[in-house]
VMD Tcl script that draws the C-alpha trace (Angstrom):
set ca {
  {-6.07 19.21 9.73}
  {-6.76 16.84 12.61}
  {-5.66 13.47 11.24}
  {-5.80 10.05 12.86}
  {-3.38 7.50 11.42}
  {-3.78 3.78 12.04}
  {-0.89 1.40 11.47}
  {1.40 4.30 12.34}
  {4.37 2.07 13.17}
  {4.50 0.48 9.72}
  {6.46 1.70 6.74}
  {3.64 3.68 5.13}
  {2.15 4.75 8.45}
  {5.42 6.30 9.57}
  {5.77 8.13 6.27}
  {2.20 9.45 6.60}
  {2.81 10.69 10.14}
  {6.02 12.45 9.04}
  {4.26 14.03 6.06}
  {1.31 15.26 8.10}
  {3.48 16.68 10.89}
  {5.65 18.46 8.31}
  {2.52 20.20 7.01}
  {1.44 21.34 10.47}
  {-1.35 18.82 11.02}
  {-2.46 17.69 14.46}
  {-1.74 13.97 14.26}
  {-3.09 11.11 16.36}
  {-0.75 8.23 15.55}
  {-1.87 4.74 16.56}
  {-0.15 1.41 16.17}
  {-1.79 -1.94 16.90}
  {-0.97 -1.63 20.61}
  {-2.72 1.70 21.11}
  {-5.60 0.93 18.73}
  {-6.56 -2.57 17.62}
  {-8.67 -1.89 14.54}
  {-10.44 -5.25 14.93}
  {-11.85 -4.05 18.28}
  {-14.86 -2.16 17.00}
  {-15.82 -0.63 20.34}
  {-12.27 0.63 20.91}
  {-12.26 2.24 17.47}
  {-15.57 3.94 18.14}
  {-14.44 5.31 21.51}
  {-11.09 6.52 20.15}
  {-12.65 8.41 17.26}
  {-15.31 9.96 19.44}
  {-12.59 11.14 21.83}
  {-10.09 12.46 19.26}
  {-12.64 13.73 16.70}
  {-10.35 13.71 13.64}
  {-11.27 15.45 10.40}
  {-9.61 12.63 8.47}
  {-8.64 9.04 9.20}
  {-5.83 7.55 7.10}
  {-5.89 3.78 7.51}
  {-2.45 2.23 7.03}
  {-3.22 -0.82 9.18}
  {-3.56 -4.17 7.41}
  {-2.44 -7.76 7.46}
  {-0.24 -7.95 4.37}
  {1.20 -11.46 4.80}
  {-0.27 -12.86 1.59}
  {0.58 -16.48 2.35}
  {-0.50 -16.08 5.98}
  {-3.88 -14.80 4.83}
  {-4.27 -17.86 2.61}
  {-4.00 -20.16 5.64}
  {-6.00 -17.99 8.05}
  {-9.03 -16.69 6.19}
  {-10.96 -15.55 9.32}
  {-8.13 -13.28 10.48}
  {-7.57 -11.96 6.95}
  {-11.19 -10.85 6.72}
  {-11.28 -9.55 10.29}
  {-8.35 -7.18 9.69}
  {-8.63 -6.36 5.99}
  {-12.41 -6.24 5.60}
  {-14.59 -5.99 8.70}
  {-12.21 -3.67 10.54}
  {-12.10 -1.34 7.53}
  {-15.89 -1.31 7.40}
  {-16.00 -0.32 11.05}
  {-13.39 2.40 10.54}
  {-15.63 3.84 7.83}
  {-18.74 3.69 10.02}
  {-16.93 5.30 12.95}
  {-15.48 7.97 10.66}
  {-18.96 8.77 9.39}
  {-20.26 9.19 12.93}
  {-17.64 11.84 13.76}
  {-17.77 13.55 10.36}
  {-14.32 12.42 9.13}
  {-13.23 11.38 5.68}
  {-11.68 7.90 5.54}
  {-8.68 7.24 3.32}
  {-7.88 3.52 3.30}
  {-5.15 1.60 1.50}
  {-6.05 -1.32 -0.73}
  {-3.93 -3.41 -3.08}
  {-3.08 -4.30 -6.66}
  {-3.88 -7.90 -5.66}
  {-7.59 -7.23 -6.20}
  {-6.81 -7.99 -9.87}
  {-6.07 -11.44 -11.28}
  {-3.11 -10.34 -13.40}
  {-4.40 -11.93 -16.59}
  {-4.53 -8.81 -18.74}
  {-1.73 -7.00 -20.53}
  {-0.83 -3.40 -19.84}
  {-2.15 -1.37 -16.94}
  {-5.15 -1.91 -14.71}
  {-7.31 1.19 -14.24}
  {-10.50 1.80 -12.29}
  {-12.44 0.67 -15.38}
  {-11.17 -2.89 -14.94}
  {-13.22 -5.32 -12.89}
  {-11.41 -6.73 -9.86}
  {-11.04 -10.50 -9.74}
  {-8.77 -11.48 -6.84}
  {-7.21 -14.93 -6.85}
  {-5.97 -14.97 -3.23}
  {-7.65 -14.68 0.16}
  {-5.63 -11.53 0.78}
  {-6.88 -9.88 -2.42}
  {-10.47 -10.99 -1.81}
  {-10.46 -9.66 1.76}
  {-9.02 -6.32 0.68}
  {-11.62 -6.00 -2.07}
  {-14.41 -6.73 0.39}
  {-12.90 -4.11 2.68}
  {-13.06 -1.55 -0.13}
  {-16.72 -2.24 -0.83}
  {-17.86 -2.49 2.77}
  {-16.13 0.77 3.65}
  {-17.77 2.56 0.73}
  {-21.16 1.20 1.80}
  {-20.59 2.27 5.41}
  {-19.52 5.83 4.57}
  {-20.01 7.89 1.42}
  {-16.85 9.81 2.35}
  {-14.51 6.90 1.68}
  {-11.38 7.22 -0.45}
  {-9.91 3.87 -1.52}
  {-6.26 3.90 -2.59}
  {-5.00 0.85 -4.48}
  {-1.24 0.57 -4.60}
  {1.50 -2.05 -4.77}
  {5.20 -2.89 -4.72}
  {5.76 -0.41 -1.89}
  {9.30 0.35 -0.79}
  {10.57 2.77 1.84}
  {13.04 3.56 4.55}
  {11.38 1.75 7.46}
  {9.87 -1.67 7.80}
  {10.57 -4.78 5.76}
  {9.69 -4.92 2.08}
  {10.88 -6.55 -1.12}
  {13.52 -3.91 -1.79}
  {14.99 -3.73 1.72}
  {15.19 -7.53 1.88}
  {17.16 -7.92 -1.34}
  {19.57 -5.13 -0.35}
  {20.24 -6.79 3.01}
  {20.85 -10.14 1.35}
  {23.11 -8.63 -1.30}
  {25.24 -6.92 1.34}
  {25.64 -10.28 3.08}
  {27.04 -11.64 -0.17}
  {24.10 -13.93 -0.90}
  {23.15 -15.09 -4.38}
  {19.67 -13.81 -5.25}
  {16.77 -15.39 -7.08}
  {14.46 -12.89 -8.76}
  {11.27 -13.34 -10.73}
  {11.59 -12.40 -14.38}
  {7.98 -12.87 -15.51}
  {5.89 -10.90 -12.98}
  {5.30 -7.18 -13.42}
  {4.12 -4.26 -11.31}
  {4.52 -0.55 -10.63}
  {6.85 0.30 -7.72}
  {5.63 2.84 -5.16}
  {7.87 4.88 -2.87}
  {6.31 5.14 0.60}
  {7.13 8.85 0.90}
  {5.39 9.65 -2.40}
  {2.42 7.49 -1.42}
  {2.18 9.24 1.96}
  {2.04 12.66 0.33}
  {-0.73 11.53 -2.00}
  {-2.73 9.98 0.88}
  {-2.60 13.29 2.72}
  {-3.59 15.20 -0.44}
  {-6.58 12.89 -0.94}
  {-7.65 13.38 2.67}
  {-7.59 17.15 2.17}
  {-9.43 16.98 -1.16}
  {-12.14 14.79 0.38}
  {-13.39 13.54 -3.00}
  {-14.63 9.94 -2.58}
  {-13.69 7.28 -5.07}
  {-11.14 4.63 -5.95}
  {-7.66 5.91 -6.81}
  {-4.67 3.99 -8.13}
  {-1.55 5.48 -6.56}
  {1.84 4.28 -7.82}
  {4.98 5.92 -9.11}
  {5.09 6.77 -12.79}
  {6.71 4.73 -15.54}
  {5.97 1.76 -17.74}
  {6.10 -0.77 -14.95}
  {8.85 -3.27 -14.32}
  {9.54 -6.91 -13.54}
  {10.83 -8.03 -10.17}
  {14.15 -8.83 -11.81}
  {14.46 -5.39 -13.43}
  {13.51 -3.70 -10.15}
  {16.05 -5.82 -8.29}
  {18.85 -4.93 -10.68}
  {18.01 -1.21 -10.48}
  {17.93 -1.33 -6.68}
  {21.24 -3.18 -6.48}
  {22.83 -0.62 -8.77}
  {21.50 2.23 -6.62}
  {22.87 0.53 -3.50}
  {26.28 -0.10 -5.00}
  {25.72 -3.87 -5.06}
  {25.58 -4.36 -8.81}
  {28.13 -7.19 -8.64}
  {25.62 -9.40 -6.78}
  {24.97 -12.71 -8.54}
  {21.35 -12.98 -9.72}
  {19.43 -16.02 -10.92}
  {16.29 -15.37 -13.00}
  {13.36 -17.62 -12.11}
  {9.76 -18.00 -13.21}
  {7.02 -17.11 -10.75}
  {5.52 -20.58 -11.12}
  {8.67 -22.29 -9.88}
  {8.36 -20.76 -6.41}
  {5.20 -22.73 -5.53}
  {4.02 -20.27 -2.86}
  {0.79 -21.04 -0.95}
  {-1.12 -18.01 -2.26}
  {-1.41 -17.15 -5.96}
  {-0.12 -13.76 -7.06}
  {-1.10 -11.72 -10.13}
  {1.47 -12.06 -12.89}
  {0.77 -8.49 -13.95}
  {-0.44 -5.92 -11.42}
  {0.63 -2.69 -13.09}
  {-1.68 0.17 -12.09}
  {-2.64 3.48 -13.67}
  {-5.10 6.08 -12.36}
  {-7.71 7.69 -14.62}
  {-9.18 9.81 -11.81}
  {-6.23 11.71 -10.32}
  {-5.83 14.21 -13.17}
  {-9.56 14.93 -13.13}
  {-9.32 16.11 -9.51}
  {-6.16 18.14 -10.12}
  {-3.51 15.73 -8.84}
  {-0.28 15.38 -10.86}
  {1.36 12.06 -11.60}
  {3.83 10.84 -9.00}
  {7.53 10.86 -9.97}
  {8.80 8.01 -12.11}
  {9.79 4.98 -10.07}
  {13.43 5.26 -11.19}
  {13.58 8.79 -9.80}
  {11.86 7.69 -6.59}
  {14.33 4.82 -6.22}
  {17.17 7.31 -6.65}
  {15.74 9.52 -3.91}
  {15.36 6.52 -1.64}
  {18.93 5.43 -2.36}
  {20.37 8.82 -1.52}
  {18.51 8.87 1.80}
  {18.72 5.26 2.89}
  {20.91 2.89 0.92}
  {24.38 4.38 0.85}
}
mol new
graphics top color blue
foreach p $ca { graphics top sphere $p radius 0.5 }
foreach p [lrange $ca 0 end-1] q [lrange $ca 1 end] { graphics top cylinder $p $q radius 0.2 }
display resetview
């Protein structure tokens, strides 16, 4: 396939580029310097020149607290730019696969969120991403929305890499004991994004690693064990005590009710994915 990847210098973008190249795809990899997705004319010209069969959008502004204080930029990157990517993809006959977030849900329910649950974001970041989903779907019928969360991987900064770095410096860690999600290994996510591009079946998919979900504290302890840092001192804290500018969902566990219907197997359990990541990156 001819695949254009935006946000190609980020953690997920790099994993997508590696996955596509490994499968023999012709890849056009763009970071924010070679393609600013908020520049609509530049996006149009680039797609018309490169004529991809699929566009996998890994570009986003994921600073949740930053989005809360800069609503215009949050919507420019996470909503209007995604709408334009969809419109430009439609013009060149490409399927768009774009990444959304578990933060489109308010976190009030128990158990897992599926596509049957109504989104109700509580932050600017979540609201902008949800608008991006809907605007992209309106701009192109060939839009695949992938909601995911708690992403970890071997490049870029994320929750897991940060705690490992701090543990190896001998720092005492605070971890949240009462917020829950479903971890997602960037390499597994990248493979699924590429599979969805090839399938070209529009819809909203929840893509996370398998398992019952986990709290930040449980995920932290598992990661520290995998990294050989299990002796690190950990303090359990409540999410409410952190007083961050943007609200977060207390429960953002995801499950997909569409993947099996289109022939896609569940991703590996998060514990197995964490083990794979540890063998490659943490030792």
